N, C-alpha and C positions, 0 to 999 in steps of 0.2 A: 621254435620258441621266440626267436628274435623277431620273426615276421609277425607273430601274434602280438608282441609288445608294441611293435611299430603301428599295427592296426589300431590297438587300443589307444595309443598316444594320439594318433590321427583323429580318432573318433572323439576323444576328450577335447582336443583343440576345436573341432567343429562344434561340439556342444557348448564350449566356452564362448566361442564367437557368436553362436546363435543366441545364447543367453544375453550377452552384452547387447547385441542388435535388438533383441526383443525388449530389453529395458529402455533403450533409446526410442524405439518405435512406439512403445506403449507407455506414455508418460503418467498414467494414472497412479502407479505405485509411488512415483516421486511426489506427486501432488498430495497423495494420502499421507506420506511421511511428514510433509510440511504441515498439513492440517492437524495431524496428531500433536505436533509440537505446539502449534498455536492454541490448541484446545486445552493445554496445560495451564494457560492463563485464564482464570475465571473472571478476575477483575484486577484493576490496578488504579492507583492515583500517582501523579507525578507533577513536579514543578516544570514549567515549560517557558522558554523565551521564544517570542515570535517575531520574525522579521519578514516583511513583505517588500520585495523588490519589483517595482514596476516604474516605467519611465516617467509617467505624467504626475506622480504624486510622491511626496516625501513623507514617510511615516516612521517615527522613532520606534526602536525595539520595545516591544511590550512584554510584560510578564503575566503569566496566568497559572492556573491550576487545572489540570485535566483529570477527568475521571472516566473510566471505561468499565463496562461489564459485557461479557460475551452474550450473544453473538455480535450485537451491533449498537449497544447503548453507549452514548458518549455525551459528556457534559463538560463545558469549559467555563471557568469563572475568571473573568477579566473585565477591566474597565476601559472604555473608549476604544474597543476593537471588536469587530465582527469577523469571524473566520470565513474564508472562501478559498476554494470552491467547496460548498457544503458536502457534495457527494464525495469528493476526494477525502475530506477529513473523516467522514463517516464510513469510508470504504472498509469493508471487512472481507478478507479472502475466505474466512471460515463460512460466512453466510453464503457466499457464492458456491463454495465446494460442498456444502451440506445440502444443496439442491441438485436437481437433475442437470447434467451438463455433458458435453463431449469435449475432448481435448485432442490436440494434434501437436506432436513434437516438430519443431521447425528447424533448429540448428543449434550449434554451439557458438558462444560469443563471450569475449572477455569483458568483464565489468569490474573496474578498479583492480585489475590484476587477477580476478577470480574467474575460473573457467565455468561458465554458466550454461545451463540448458534453457533454451527459449521455447516456451510452450504457449500455444493459443488455447483459450478456453471460451467455448460458445455455450451460453445457458440454453437449456431446453425447456425452461418454464414458460408458461403462458404470459405474454405481455411483460417481458423483463425490462427493467430500466437500463441495466448494463447489457449492451448488445454484443460486445466482444471485449475480452480481456487478454492481455499478453503478460506473461510473468517470466522473470529471469531468476533462475534458482541455482545457487551455488551448491552443487551436488556433494562436494567434499565436506563442507561444514553444515549442510542441510539448512541453508539460510535463503530467505526470500530477499533478493537484492533490488529488484525493480518491478513495478507494476504499471502497465499502461492500460487505459480503459476508454472505450467509446460508449457514451451513455445517451439515452433518449432525451433526458430532460436537462442535463448539465454539460453537454458537449463532451470534449475529450480532456483527459488529464494524464500526467505521468508522475509517479511517486518513486523517489530514490530512497533506499534505506541504508543508513550507516550505523554500524554496531561497534561497541566496545566489548570484544569477546572476553577480555580478561576479568571483567567485573560484572558479568551478566549471566546469571544462571538460567534465566528464562528466555535468553536471546531477544530481549526487547531492544528496539533501536535507541541510540542516543541522539540521532538526528534524522529528520524526515525532510525531504525537499519535494514540494508539490509544484509542478510546472503546468500552467493552464493559460487560457486566453481570457482577457478581461478588457472592458472599455469603461469609460467614465460613467456612462449611464447605468452600468450594471453594478457599480460599487454600492454595497449596502449602506444604509444610514449610519450604522454603528462604526463605520470607518472614520477615524479622525486623523487629519494630516494636512499638509500644505500642498495644494496643487501647484505644480511647477509652471508658472506663467511664461517662462522663457521657452518652453517647448511649443512648437507650432502645432495647432490642433490637427489631428488626422482627418482626412476627408471621410465624411460619412461615419464618423466616430468608429473607425476601423479598429477591431480588437487587436490588442497587443499582448505579447507573451509576458507573463508574470511568474515569479517564483516565490512561494511561501515556504520559509524555512522554520522548522520547529526543533528547538534544542531541549532535550529531556534530561532531567536529573532527579535524584531523590525518589526513585520508584518505591512504592509500597505495593506488593503483589499478593493477591489472594487473601486479603484481610477481611473480605466480606463487605460488599456495598449493596444495600437493599434496593429493590426495584423502585420503591417509593421515592428514593433520592432523585432518580431521573424523571419520575412522573411529576414531581413538584415543578420542575423547570418547564415541562410541557404545558401544565396548567397556567403558569405565570405568563408564558409567552402568548397564550391565547387571549389573555386579558388585555394585552398591550394593543 
């Protein structure tokens, strides 16, 4: 009887270890759980403060209103500021995960004290703009903490997500940090600020690292935003 119990206990431990290993080795279940949470947000609007940190230009903090509708519609109302990088701001993990892809679990890594699973995502769609994405997922709280992506048309970027878990039912971030490379020639016309004349020009207009920080407040979630609201901006931008 004792031997039988010992054997059953041993088999249970083997099964438990195998299940844990399988979950780590196969990251799709974790990506699916994150995608399910993200899909609960059909749309939202929020107030946002925008701060751009780049060495060669001084830009005051701007205020704007952002509107989003899944999977990837986004609109921002602001004066005297054009967002960049465009692909980073418009990046939607749900859009990526709702298409054909393969994923590979890489390792565990601490991000702001949270134990994260690091997963590589490779799109399998024809002619993708995102060539490779890396995500850092806090398994315990089921939160996306960081995304890095290599794109065909907009270079590479990194996004850090900061949350206020106490007051956030939908787990929407209270702050985003976009890190990317930019040079003076690539700044859009909508950027207004004072170029720093004290800074020596980089040889060959060498790209420099920039950080775009977005601070969100006053979220209104799932109130219903019509598609026409985003289509109006597309039409007006074509006229310019």
